[in-house]
N, C-alpha and C positions, 0 to 999 in steps of 0.2 A: 505493501499501501506505499504510495504516493505521495509526502504528507509537509507541506507548501506553511499551512497553521497549525499551533497546540491551540486546541480548544477543553478544556475543563469543567468533568459536571460535580458539582459539592452537593454531594447527601446531607439533606436538614435535617431536623425532626422537627416536628410538631409546634415549639419557638421562637424554630426561624433557626436555632442555633447549630453552624456549618458541622456535621457529624468527621472522626480523621480520614474515614475512608473519600479518596477522590478517581474519578477517572479517568483516564486519557482516552480520548477520539477523535478521531479523523474531520476533517473539516465535515462538516450536514448539508452543505450545500454538493454538497458532490459525491458523499459517501454515502445512498440509505437507499430504504425499499417500499417499492410499491407497494401501497394497497388499492385495488381497484375492482374490488367485488362491488352489487353494485345496493346487498343487503346493507352495502356501511350511508350510502346516501341520507340524509333524511329525510326525504322526498320517495322512499320507500313502504310500506305499511307491512309490516311481519307479527304473526304473534310467534313467527319460528322464535329461539330463548339463543343464544350462540354469542361466543366468551373470546377474548383478547390473553386469555393463562396460558397458552400455549407462541403467542412471538417471544420470540429473543429481544433480548432489552436489543436500541440502537434506532435510528430515527428512522421516521418512513411520513413518504411523503402519499399526500391522497389524490388519486389519477384517472380516467376514463369512468367508469359508469360509479362509480363508488363517490366521485365529484371533488372539489378540488381544494373546498376549504376547512376544517372543524369546523365545528354548530362556534355559535358566536351568548345566541341569548336557550331562551328554558326548547330543551328538545322536548315531545307531547309525548306520553308512552308509549308501547310497542309500532318503534315508527324509527327506523334502520334497528344496529343494536342492543336498544337501550328499550331493557323494559320494563325497566319503571322510570318516571320522568325525572331529570336532573338538572340539577336547578344552579 
């Protein structure tokens, strides 16, 4: 992997106090995985329960049928992956 810049992710607790664990990662603009499933789009209505707990840690980008942006407002229940209302 060719790294021209170094990015640090500092894991913190619920009080935003940094922990001692620091992860070194590549530039997220160039090293990411695509998520393209239509079931990820907030316009998709489904009662199928899906979970992302099998995704590896890393940077992800929404593309194609998944849409192109993360939700910035409350998402209704049973839209996309959201079984419960996200607030």
